[in-house]
Each structure stands twice: as structure tokens, then as C-alpha cells.
C-alpha positions in Angstrom: 14.4 114.5 111.5 13.8 117.9 113.2 11.9 119.2 110.1 9.7 116.1 110.0 8.8 116.6 113.7 7.9 120.3 113.0 5.6 119.2 110.1 3.9 116.6 112.3 3.3 119.1 115.1 1.9 121.7 112.7 -0.5 119.2 111.1 -1.7 118.0 114.5 -2.2 121.6 115.7 -4.3 122.5 112.6 -6.3 119.3 112.9 -7.2 120.0 116.5 -8.6 123.5 115.9 -12.4 123.9 116.5 -14.1 123.5 113.1 -15.9 126.8 113.6 -12.6 128.6 113.3 -12.4 127.5 109.6 -15.7 129.1 108.7 -15.0 132.2 106.6 -17.2 135.1 105.3 -18.6 134.4 101.8 -19.0 130.7 102.4 -22.4 129.3 101.5 -24.4 126.9 103.8 -23.1 123.8 102.0 -19.5 124.9 102.4 -20.1 125.6 106.1 -21.5 122.1 106.6 -18.5 120.6 104.9 -16.1 122.7 106.9 -17.7 121.7 110.2 -17.8 118.0 109.2 -21.6 118.2 108.9 -21.9 119.2 112.6 -25.4 120.6 112.8 -25.8 123.9 114.6 -27.4 123.6 118.0 -30.0 126.3 117.1 -31.0 128.1 113.9 -32.9 131.4 114.2 -34.7 132.6 111.1 -34.8 136.4 111.0 -36.4 136.7 107.6 -36.8 134.7 104.4 -33.1 135.5 103.5 -31.4 135.9 106.9 -30.7 133.3 109.7 -28.3 132.8 112.5 -26.7 129.4 113.2 -25.6 128.9 116.8 -23.0 126.4 117.8 -23.5 126.2 121.6 -24.0 129.5 123.4 -20.7 131.1 122.5 -20.4 130.8 118.7 -22.7 131.8 115.9 -22.7 132.8 112.2 -25.1 135.1 110.4 -26.1 133.9 106.9 -27.8 136.3 104.5 -28.8 135.1 101.0 -27.0 131.8 101.7 -23.6 133.5 102.4 -21.8 133.9 105.7 -21.7 137.6 106.3 -20.5 137.6 110.0 -19.4 135.2 112.7 -18.9 135.5 116.4 -16.8 133.4 118.8 -15.1 134.0 122.2 -11.9 134.6 120.2 -13.5 137.6 118.4 -15.1 139.2 121.5 -13.8 141.4 124.3 -13.1 139.5 127.5 -16.3 138.5 129.3 -18.6 139.2 126.4 -21.0 136.2 126.2 -23.3 134.7 125.1 -23.0 135.0 121.3 -25.6 137.1 119.4 -25.7 137.2 115.6 -28.4 139.4 114.1 -28.9 141.1 110.8 -28.2 144.8 110.4 -30.8 147.0 112.1 -31.8 144.3 114.6 -30.4 144.5 118.1 -31.8 141.8 120.3 -31.5 142.4 124.0 -30.4 138.8 124.5 -29.7 135.7 122.4 -32.8 134.3 120.9 -34.4 131.3 122.6 -34.0 127.9 121.1 -36.3 127.3 118.2 -38.2 124.6 120.2 -38.8 126.9 123.3 -42.3 128.1 123.8 -43.0 131.8 123.3 -43.0 133.8 126.5 -46.4 134.7 127.9 -47.2 138.3 128.5 
């Protein structure tokens, strides 16, 4: 009986994890969608024809290059107090997270 209870607790704990935690480097975009239960990112930032960042809220993001996850960021990965999430390709250091794709460009 005790073993059954432990198995049930373990299954429930895994099932309650944020789907983002199951995204792994090397996954392609189809695998990411399947892993997250087809939850769409809240924002997609295209950096180039082959690189884009997918944001899930303001505190989680993945960097996809050539349709493969090459990096991910979440509060679990960051030092305390480091928010919001920023995922950018190598050589690009944005000063802040990119605006939502639907936001108008800032005026000079």
C-alpha cells in the first residue's frame, strides 16, 4: 500500500510541473508545441530568418535557431532577482526584453 501511495504522489508531482520545464535543448518547434500541450508563446521575436525567441509570459523564454532549441531561461535558471527573461542569439545583447510583436515601434 505504501509503495502505491508513493507512486501516486510521484505521478501527481510530475504532472503538475510547468510544461516549460520539460522543454529541452535540441527539440524542434513541433516537439516544443507537443511538450507544452500546444500552449502558444505569449510573444515571438524574430531575430533573423533562422533565429527567434519564444516568450511564455515575462519570465520564461526559449531561443530557437535553425528550428532547434539552443537555450532556455526561466526563474529557476537565473540568479535571485534576475527578471525579466531575455533570450537573444549570440552576439546580440538587448538592453531589455523586446516589446511584444504587436507593439508600435518607439518614436525617436
